[in-house]
Backbone bond lengths (Angstrom), bond angles and torsions (degrees), N, CA, C in turn:
res aa  C-N    CA-C-N  psi(-1)  N-CA   C-N-CA  omega(-1)  CA-C   N-CA-C  phi
1 M - - - 1.450 - - 1.518 107.71 -
2 R 1.279 115.79 138.50 1.444 122.18 -173.91 1.518 110.76 -110.70
3 T 1.291 117.43 130.85 1.469 121.08 177.07 1.508 108.72 -112.45
4 S 1.320 113.88 141.07 1.467 118.52 179.02 1.520 109.43 -108.85
5 V 1.265 115.48 136.28 1.457 121.87 178.47 1.516 108.51 -105.05
6 S 1.312 114.88 121.13 1.460 119.20 -178.52 1.525 109.48 -82.18
7 S 1.298 114.75 138.91 1.464 119.26 177.41 1.520 112.91 -87.25
8 R 1.325 116.83 -4.80 1.460 120.90 179.98 1.532 109.70 -82.76
9 P 1.339 119.95 123.84 1.466 120.26 -178.63 1.522 110.84 -71.54
10 S 1.312 114.97 148.44 1.468 120.49 -179.99 1.530 109.65 -79.15
11 A 1.340 115.28 169.94 1.471 120.31 179.51 1.528 110.75 -66.65
12 F 1.347 116.61 -36.53 1.454 119.95 179.09 1.526 111.17 -64.87
13 A 1.292 115.57 -39.83 1.463 119.31 179.52 1.524 111.08 -65.43
14 T 1.348 116.01 -31.91 1.464 118.63 178.73 1.528 110.88 -69.95
15 V 1.342 117.26 -38.04 1.453 120.57 -177.83 1.519 111.33 -67.53
16 V 1.334 116.59 -42.15 1.453 119.63 -177.11 1.514 112.43 -91.99
17 S 1.292 115.84 7.85 1.452 118.70 -179.76 1.530 110.33 -67.95
18 P 1.315 117.63 141.54 1.459 119.39 178.17 1.512 112.75 -65.10
19 W 1.320 117.30 -13.44 1.466 119.65 179.49 1.523 112.83 -82.09
20 F 1.342 116.90 -9.60 1.465 118.66 -179.84 1.534 109.07 -72.05
21 P 1.320 119.00 126.54 1.480 120.81 -170.41 1.531 113.24 -80.80
22 V 1.308 118.53 64.54 1.466 121.95 178.62 1.524 110.16 -66.82
23 R 1.303 116.96 -45.13 1.455 120.84 -178.73 1.528 110.89 -62.92
24 G 1.314 117.29 -40.93 1.463 120.10 179.62 1.514 112.45 -64.99
25 V 1.340 117.44 -39.43 1.457 121.13 179.03 1.535 110.04 -65.56
26 L 1.338 117.29 -41.94 1.460 120.40 178.70 1.521 111.35 -64.48
27 Q 1.315 117.77 -38.35 1.455 120.58 177.92 1.527 111.46 -64.89
28 V 1.321 116.52 -40.79 1.467 120.30 178.59 1.533 110.16 -64.76
29 L 1.336 117.40 -42.01 1.458 120.39 178.72 1.535 111.44 -65.23
30 A 1.321 116.31 -38.97 1.467 119.31 178.57 1.526 110.84 -64.81
31 L 1.335 117.51 -43.77 1.460 120.40 178.66 1.530 111.41 -64.31
32 A 1.317 116.54 -38.02 1.465 119.63 178.14 1.527 110.97 -65.32
33 G 1.343 116.70 -39.00 1.469 119.65 177.25 1.513 112.21 -64.90
34 V 1.338 117.03 -41.32 1.460 120.39 178.50 1.519 110.35 -64.70
35 A 1.321 117.66 -42.91 1.463 120.65 178.71 1.526 111.30 -64.07
36 L 1.329 116.95 -37.23 1.462 120.47 178.53 1.518 111.14 -65.32
37 V 1.342 116.07 -44.66 1.468 119.93 179.76 1.522 110.42 -65.75
38 A 1.339 117.04 -41.00 1.461 119.99 179.13 1.527 111.03 -65.99
39 G 1.301 117.89 -35.79 1.455 120.86 177.93 1.519 111.93 -70.50
40 C 1.341 116.52 -34.13 1.458 119.58 179.60 1.525 111.72 -69.87
41 A 1.322 117.35 -19.80 1.466 119.13 -178.86 1.522 111.74 -71.95
42 N 1.330 118.32 -14.47 1.463 121.07 -175.95 1.520 113.16 -107.35
43 V 1.307 118.24 3.68 1.465 121.50 -179.30 1.519 108.74 -120.65
44 E 1.317 114.68 171.36 1.467 119.98 177.04 1.523 108.86 -63.04
45 Q 1.326 116.69 128.05 1.450 120.60 -170.57 1.507 110.63 -113.77
46 S 1.311 114.86 147.37 1.451 119.82 169.46 1.521 108.02 -79.76
47 P 1.339 118.66 162.76 1.475 119.31 179.50 1.519 112.89 -58.05
48 T 1.346 117.89 -34.76 1.465 119.92 -179.52 1.516 110.66 -67.16
49 V 1.324 117.17 -46.67 1.464 120.69 178.91 1.520 110.40 -64.55
50 R 1.332 117.01 -38.74 1.455 120.79 -179.53 1.525 110.81 -63.09
51 R 1.352 117.27 -43.15 1.468 119.91 178.45 1.523 110.92 -66.32
52 T 1.342 117.60 -36.00 1.462 120.10 178.96 1.518 110.85 -66.37
53 V 1.341 116.68 -44.76 1.464 120.04 179.02 1.521 110.44 -63.70
54 T 1.342 116.70 -39.62 1.469 120.08 178.79 1.513 111.08 -63.41
55 F 1.331 116.56 -38.48 1.466 120.31 -179.11 1.524 111.36 -68.56
56 L 1.345 117.38 -37.78 1.462 120.45 -175.75 1.522 113.36 -86.44
57 A 1.334 117.12 -23.83 1.471 119.71 -176.08 1.522 110.42 -76.25
58 P 1.323 117.36 152.41 1.469 119.49 175.06 1.519 110.85 -66.92
59 Y 1.318 116.07 155.24 1.464 120.83 -175.90 1.521 110.81 -69.77
60 R 1.332 115.57 136.32 1.463 122.51 172.60 1.515 108.42 -130.00
61 A 1.306 115.83 137.00 1.462 120.23 -178.99 1.529 110.26 -69.26
62 D 1.323 116.15 146.25 1.467 121.26 176.42 1.524 109.80 -71.55
63 I 1.328 116.17 138.24 1.464 122.44 176.86 1.518 107.14 -119.45
64 I 1.339 116.09 109.57 1.462 122.32 -177.71 1.519 107.55 -124.23
65 Q 1.319 116.55 124.00 1.461 121.93 -178.82 1.522 109.48 -133.92
66 G 1.330 115.39 145.99 1.456 120.11 175.40 1.512 112.98 94.50
67 N 1.323 115.07 -163.76 1.453 123.05 -176.28 1.521 109.96 -108.11
68 V 1.326 115.50 134.29 1.458 120.09 172.03 1.525 107.29 -82.04
69 V 1.320 117.13 113.29 1.468 122.26 -178.66 1.519 107.85 -122.22
70 T 1.304 116.70 126.57 1.456 122.17 -179.83 1.527 109.61 -106.72
71 S 1.318 115.25 172.19 1.468 119.68 -179.45 1.526 111.45 -66.10
72 E 1.344 116.91 -30.29 1.465 118.64 177.08 1.533 110.96 -64.93
73 Q 1.337 116.88 -38.99 1.464 119.91 -179.89 1.527 111.64 -69.58
74 I 1.333 116.75 -46.22 1.458 119.26 -177.31 1.524 110.49 -66.37
75 G 1.334 117.01 -25.60 1.456 120.01 177.41 1.514 113.37 -70.80
76 R 1.323 117.34 -18.31 1.474 120.67 179.52 1.526 112.29 -85.88
77 V 1.334 117.73 -10.86 1.463 120.89 179.13 1.528 108.15 -88.58
78 K 1.340 116.48 121.26 1.456 121.97 -177.10 1.522 109.84 -120.00
79 P 1.318 117.82 151.51 1.473 119.99 174.83 1.524 111.19 -57.72
80 G 1.327 115.30 138.92 1.451 121.47 -178.68 1.516 113.62 99.78
81 M 1.338 118.34 -11.99 1.457 120.37 178.83 1.523 109.79 -71.39
82 T 1.319 116.30 149.73 1.462 121.06 179.47 1.523 110.32 -81.53
83 R 1.324 115.13 170.74 1.464 119.99 179.06 1.535 111.72 -63.62
84 V 1.326 115.56 -37.42 1.469 118.90 179.37 1.528 110.56 -64.61
85 Q 1.315 117.44 -40.47 1.460 120.54 178.58 1.525 111.30 -66.18
86 V 1.327 117.17 -38.99 1.465 120.38 177.88 1.523 110.19 -65.50
87 R 1.327 116.52 -40.85 1.466 119.67 179.11 1.524 111.22 -65.01
88 D 1.315 117.34 -34.54 1.460 120.35 177.72 1.523 111.86 -65.68
89 V 1.328 117.40 -32.28 1.469 120.82 -177.19 1.523 111.58 -87.24
90 L 1.340 117.19 -47.83 1.462 121.73 -172.15 1.523 114.05 -101.19
91 G 1.317 117.66 -14.62 1.454 119.72 -173.63 1.517 110.83 89.82
92 S 1.326 115.87 175.46 1.469 120.40 179.81 1.524 109.82 -71.00
93 P 1.332 117.63 140.42 1.467 119.42 -179.92 1.517 111.15 -69.78
94 L 1.324 115.30 151.39 1.459 119.76 176.97 1.521 110.18 -71.18
95 I 1.326 117.19 -34.52 1.464 121.53 -179.92 1.527 108.54 -126.95
96 A 1.342 116.14 118.52 1.462 122.45 173.12 1.525 106.21 -128.21
97 D 1.317 116.21 90.70 1.466 122.13 -173.75 1.527 109.64 -77.90
98 P 1.336 118.47 124.17 1.471 118.99 178.28 1.526 112.92 -65.43
99 F 1.341 117.70 -22.36 1.462 120.28 178.16 1.528 112.42 -82.51
100 H 1.339 116.42 -13.13 1.469 121.72 175.09 1.528 106.92 -131.05
101 A 1.325 115.04 69.57 1.464 120.49 -174.15 1.521 112.82 -70.79
102 D 1.329 117.75 -10.68 1.463 119.79 -178.04 1.531 112.32 -88.93
103 R 1.321 118.57 8.95 1.464 120.03 -179.47 1.525 110.67 -142.84
104 W 1.324 113.93 144.99 1.463 122.30 171.86 1.511 107.36 -119.86
105 D 1.324 116.04 130.95 1.467 121.16 179.02 1.525 109.37 -107.97
106 Y 1.309 114.52 125.15 1.469 121.80 176.61 1.526 107.68 -107.02
107 V 1.309 116.29 123.78 1.462 121.81 -179.56 1.524 108.13 -128.51
108 F 1.312 115.86 134.81 1.459 121.16 176.50 1.517 108.78 -128.67
109 T 1.328 116.70 124.22 1.463 121.91 176.18 1.515 108.44 -129.34
110 M 1.325 115.40 144.41 1.460 120.41 178.43 1.520 109.35 -146.65
111 E 1.314 115.43 128.58 1.461 122.53 172.66 1.517 106.72 -120.27
112 R 1.313 115.29 109.41 1.457 120.94 -177.15 1.511 109.02 -129.66
113 Q 1.306 115.66 138.91 1.455 120.68 -176.57 1.523 110.10 -65.12
114 G 1.308 115.74 129.67 1.459 120.88 177.09 1.503 115.11 98.09
115 I 1.343 119.07 -8.95 1.456 121.04 178.16 1.522 108.59 -131.67
116 P 1.332 118.64 154.62 1.466 119.92 178.27 1.524 111.08 -64.67
117 P 1.335 117.90 151.14 1.476 120.12 177.73 1.523 111.21 -60.73
118 V 1.312 115.57 145.33 1.467 122.56 -177.84 1.522 108.42 -118.58
119 K 1.336 116.54 133.02 1.461 121.21 174.97 1.520 108.34 -144.64
120 R 1.331 115.66 123.33 1.456 121.77 177.62 1.517 108.85 -133.77
121 A 1.321 116.55 143.08 1.468 121.10 -179.81 1.522 108.58 -146.40
122 F 1.335 115.55 142.12 1.450 120.87 173.43 1.527 108.36 -152.08
123 T 1.324 115.37 165.23 1.461 122.13 -173.45 1.518 110.09 -127.96
124 V 1.322 115.06 137.51 1.461 122.17 172.55 1.524 106.67 -110.55
125 R 1.337 117.24 121.07 1.465 121.79 -178.67 1.533 109.68 -103.29
126 F 1.324 114.19 138.42 1.463 121.29 -178.27 1.526 110.03 -112.98
127 K 1.313 113.94 155.94 1.451 121.34 173.24 1.524 107.04 -141.49
128 E 1.333 115.21 112.75 1.463 121.68 -176.64 1.529 111.41 56.01
129 D 1.341 114.97 49.47 1.467 123.64 175.14 1.524 113.58 65.57
130 A 1.320 117.88 19.32 1.463 121.71 176.14 1.526 108.22 -130.34
131 V 1.316 116.58 150.64 1.468 121.24 -178.25 1.518 109.58 -64.60
132 D 1.337 115.85 125.83 1.458 121.48 177.57 1.525 110.28 -96.15
133 K 1.350 116.87 -52.44 1.461 120.76 177.90 1.526 109.51 -158.30
134 I 1.333 114.97 164.91 1.463 122.34 -179.17 1.516 107.80 -122.93
135 E 1.314 116.46 125.95 1.467 122.06 177.31 1.525 107.05 -108.30
136 A 1.334 115.33 97.06 1.464 120.27 -174.44 1.518 109.93 -137.70
137 P 1.334 117.34 141.60 1.465 119.88 173.18 1.533 109.82 -76.25
138 D 1.309 116.00 -176.93 1.465 120.13 175.91 1.521 108.77 -69.95
139 L 1.312 116.32 114.35 1.459 121.31 -179.55 1.521 109.64 -94.82
140 P 1.330 117.87 149.97 1.471 119.75 -179.98 1.520 111.01 -74.77
141 T 1.315 114.77 157.02 1.457 119.32 172.05 1.525 108.88 -74.57
142 E 1.311 115.92 171.42 1.466 119.46 -178.98 1.520 111.51 -62.20
143 S 1.333 117.55 -42.19 1.467 120.49 179.91 1.521 110.83 -67.48
144 Q 1.341 118.15 -38.36 1.462 120.29 177.07 1.525 111.32 -65.14
145 F 1.320 116.95 -39.73 1.460 120.45 179.77 1.530 110.64 -63.62
146 V 1.327 117.09 -43.33 1.471 120.46 179.12 1.522 110.33 -64.43
147 A 1.336 117.25 -39.98 1.468 119.96 179.07 1.524 111.49 -67.05
148 D 1.338 117.82 -34.26 1.463 120.67 -178.81 1.520 112.29 -70.36
149 I 1.328 117.97 -36.32 1.462 119.92 -175.91 1.515 112.37 -91.23
150 S 1.329 118.50 -4.77 1.456 120.65 -177.81 1.522 109.70 -84.13
151 T 1.328 116.40 133.55 1.468 121.15 176.90 1.520 111.59 -91.39
152 R 1.334 117.50 -5.36 1.458 121.83 177.83 1.519 109.15 -120.52
153 P 1.335 117.53 150.80 1.469 118.46 179.00 1.518 111.03 -65.03
154 L 1.333 115.69 135.20 1.452 121.22 -179.72 1.522 110.39 -81.93
155 P 1.329 117.73 152.33 1.472 119.23 177.90 1.525 110.68 -64.56
156 T 1.314 115.33 140.49 1.464 120.61 -177.98 1.519 112.63 -89.57
157 S 1.323 117.98 -18.25 1.462 120.70 -179.17 1.520 109.36 -115.61
158 T 1.311 115.17 143.70 1.460 121.71 178.77 1.515 109.02 -99.62
159 P 1.335 119.08 128.00 1.467 119.85 -179.71 1.524 111.12 -65.97
160 T 1.324 115.09 146.88 1.459 121.05 178.26 1.521 108.76 -78.64
161 L 1.324 116.28 125.87 1.451 120.81 -175.97 1.524 113.01 -104.50
162 E 1.323 118.87 0.83 1.458 121.54 -177.77 1.517 109.11 -135.67
163 L 1.333 115.99 139.36 1.458 121.30 178.67 1.523 110.55 -76.08
164 T 1.326 115.20 147.41 1.463 119.80 174.07 1.531 108.64 -79.13
165 D 1.335 116.09 170.03 1.470 120.22 179.80 1.524 111.07 -62.67
166 A 1.341 117.62 -37.31 1.467 120.45 179.30 1.531 110.69 -66.81
167 E 1.344 117.31 -39.74 1.464 120.09 178.80 1.530 111.24 -68.24
168 K 1.347 117.22 -35.56 1.471 119.90 176.38 1.525 111.20 -65.61
169 A 1.358 116.61 -39.22 1.463 119.73 -179.93 1.521 111.52 -68.47
170 A 1.337 117.93 -27.63 1.466 121.14 -179.02 1.519 113.09 -80.35
171 L 1.320 118.64 -9.90 1.462 121.28 179.98 1.520 110.34 -69.65
172 P 1.352 118.86 143.92 1.472 120.32 177.83 1.524 110.54 -69.23
173 V 1.339 114.37 146.05 1.465 120.25 -179.91 1.527 108.13 -77.84
174 P 1.326 119.14 126.38 1.465 120.03 -179.58 1.524 111.04 -67.81
175 Q 1.336 114.95 144.01 1.460 120.77 179.34 1.521 109.22 -75.83
176 R 1.335 115.24 138.98 1.458 120.81 179.45 1.521 108.98 -76.93
177 A 1.312 117.11 130.96 1.462 121.02 179.62 1.519 110.00 -70.99
178 A 1.344 115.38 143.66 1.471 120.54 179.69 1.517 109.39 -68.85
179 A 1.333 115.00 136.25 1.454 119.84 -179.47 1.522 110.35 -73.21
180 A 1.310 116.84 144.29 1.459 121.32 178.30 1.527 109.36 -70.06
181 P 1.340 118.28 139.93 1.475 119.96 -179.90 1.522 111.04 -65.68
182 S 1.317 115.46 141.15 1.460 120.76 -179.69 1.522 109.46 -76.63
183 L 1.359 116.72 165.76 1.464 121.34 -179.82 1.525 111.51 -67.37
184 A 1.331 115.57 -36.26 1.467 118.40 -179.22 1.516 111.01 -67.88
185 A 1.357 116.93 -38.00 1.462 119.71 -179.77 1.520 111.47 -69.54
186 S 1.328 117.20 -33.80 1.457 119.68 -179.54 1.519 112.43 -80.79
187 G 1.341 118.65 -10.07 1.446 121.62 177.72 1.507 113.77 78.16
188 G 1.274 119.16 11.45 1.459 121.62 -178.67 1.513 110.77 -110.97
189 T 1.266 114.08 171.78 1.461 119.90 179.07 1.509 112.04 -109.52
190 G 1.318 116.69 7.19 1.451 120.09 -179.78 1.509 111.63 89.75
191 P 1.296 118.58 174.28 1.461 121.07 -179.23 1.528 110.78 -69.02
192 T 1.307 114.65 142.16 1.464 120.34 176.86 1.510 109.07 -115.94
193 R 1.313 115.67 140.37 1.458 120.93 179.88 1.521 108.16 -131.99
194 N 1.301 116.33 141.77 1.448 122.32 177.28 1.517 108.95 -105.68
195 Y 1.311 116.79 118.06 1.443 121.45 179.98 1.529 109.02 -108.56
196 P 1.328 118.27 143.16 1.471 119.09 176.12 1.524 109.68 -69.16
197 P 1.323 117.40 154.89 1.472 119.10 179.86 1.514 110.75 -66.03
198 L 1.313 115.30 148.24 1.449 120.62 -177.66 1.533 111.83 -71.72
199 E 1.294 117.05 -32.58 1.451 120.81 -178.82 1.515 109.34 -121.09
200 P 1.323 118.10 145.78 1.473 118.58 179.31 1.533 110.40 -67.89
201 Q 1.329 116.08 140.37 1.462 121.11 -178.13 1.527 111.33 -89.40
């Protein structure tokens, strides 16, 4: 019986052949992934992409300068307030130029890994040591500011910190502790101690 050996390689032999460029394909895919992640760092990012870029990027220290001022704080500053009152509400200004003593400049900048850079600036103008006017853009509220700088999703529900009247009524009544017997009821006079005299007699 005669057997013929075909010189044509099979499909399986082609797949497992050492000439198949598996390593080259993986390298190309890895480079494409790195380029995609690097490109996503420069565009508007969704929270998922932002967390992925933050996880893959090398660590950079946070740089925070200036005063954090929210819309609630700026709303408390009214014309006619003194410089001391303004400082109590907003903090010390980042720029207080002695050549322009009638204005205080508040600047806030933050560079934090995983979020876009933040820069806000506004000016408080004085007239005879009292607030004349405030030149400020729309500032975020405190909750908006916390949401903007957070790299993780914030909880959407607030836990209840106080019991309702029905829950208070359902609580078990604590047992009253037994009162300690008095000295008169026990028939004793209490502990007696003999101390030596303080001065020699």
